C-alpha positions, 0 to 999 in steps of 0.5 A, a space after each residue: 186159338 182163343 178168341 180176343 177183343 177185336 177192338 182192342 186189337 185195332 186200337 193197339 195197331 193204331 197206337 203202334 203206328 203212332 209209336 213208329 211215326 214218332 220214333 222215326 226222329 230217333 233213328 240214325 242213318 249213315 251217309 249211304 242211308 242205312 240205319 246206324 245202330 251205333 248210338 241209337 238208344 235201346 228204346 229207339 231200336 225196340 220201337 223200330 222193330 216192333 212190327 217184327 213181333 206181330 209178323 212172327 206171332 202170326 206165323 204161330 197163330 195159323 193153327 190151334 195146335 200151334 198156339 193153344 190157348 193163346 190169342 194173337 194178342 197174347 203171342 204179340 205181347 210175348 214177342 215184345 218181351 222177347 224183343 226187349 230182352 234181345 235188344 239189351 243183349 245186342 252187341 253194337 260193335 259186332 253189328 257194325 262189323 257185319 257186311 249186312 247190318 239190317 239182315 244181321 240185326 233182324 236174324 238176331 232179334 227174330 231168333 229170340 222173339 220166336 224163342 220167347 213166343 214158343 216158350 210161352 206156348 209150351 208153358 201154356 199147352 195144359 197140364 200135359 207138360 213136356 219140359 221145354 228142352 224136350 220140345 226143343 230136342 224134338 224140334 231139332 230131330 224133325 229131319 230124323 223121322 222115327 227118332 223125333 216120333 219116339 221122342 214125342 211119344 216118350 215125352 208125352 207119356 212120361 209127362 202123364 206119369 210124372 203128373 201122377 207122381 208129383 201132383 204138387 206141380 200140377 194142382 194150380 187151377 187154370 181156367 183156360 186149360 180144359 180147351 188145350 187139354 182136350 185138344 191134345 187128348 183128342 189128338 192122341 186118341 185119334 192116332 191110337 184109333 188109327 194104329 192100334 188094335 182094340 186091346 192095345 187102344 184100351 190099355 193106353 186109353 185107360 193107363 193114361 186116362 185120356 177120356 177117363 180116370 186113369 186105371 191101375 194095371 189090375 183094374 185094366 186087366 179086369 176091364 178088358 177081360 185079362 184073367 189070371 195071377 199074371 194079368 197085370 204083367 200082360 197089361 204092361 206088355 200090352 202097354 209097351 207093345 202099343 207105344 212101340 207100335 205107335 212109334 213104328 207106324 205114326 208118320 212124322 208129319 202127324 207129330 209135326 201137326 201137333 208140334 
């Protein structure tokens, strides 16, 4: 996670407390003392639930892998946007039919706040971009160990190939990107070193340019000493062999470390 202005964050906390205190007069209660959301304005509901955004943002902020180049302030801001959109979609009538109104609205808002934060984290991961629906698909398969690992590596390596095929998507400079890109490359390199032999390691490292410029199959063949007219075919075989070995040997918990 990147550094942030601590004084600015402290001012934000102070201002938020004032907003919550001033908003108290806008909160309606029923005869049992429970919050009555029926006639409350969207603005009042948003202000009431703003602290939830920071609570959820801090769960994402516990590791650099989770938050990437975004600071806790960035994550909270994304949460606020998600909260505003969620409140506008709130069905007051259905909410009042709930047996536990407070838990129902909290679950509804939390899901959308987390989604808003996660989307921005995924968008800001760097130029090795895995589509959001792929991240979500991988997360849904957390319990299916090998399938999750396979989806992770296939998505990562396909995203690198896609970058080469369509540079227009990636030619916008991002000053904060190198830190995040370096983090992912270091993570991948560590897995390659743990689970592959030297030739497999070199083939993937050079093919995808993890710590160097990307090389063609023929260039890789020359670099690692593969000769003959079908040398590039052997490189392709080693490349597939290496990815298959990663999928077979990398534990799903190691993938979770990054996701």
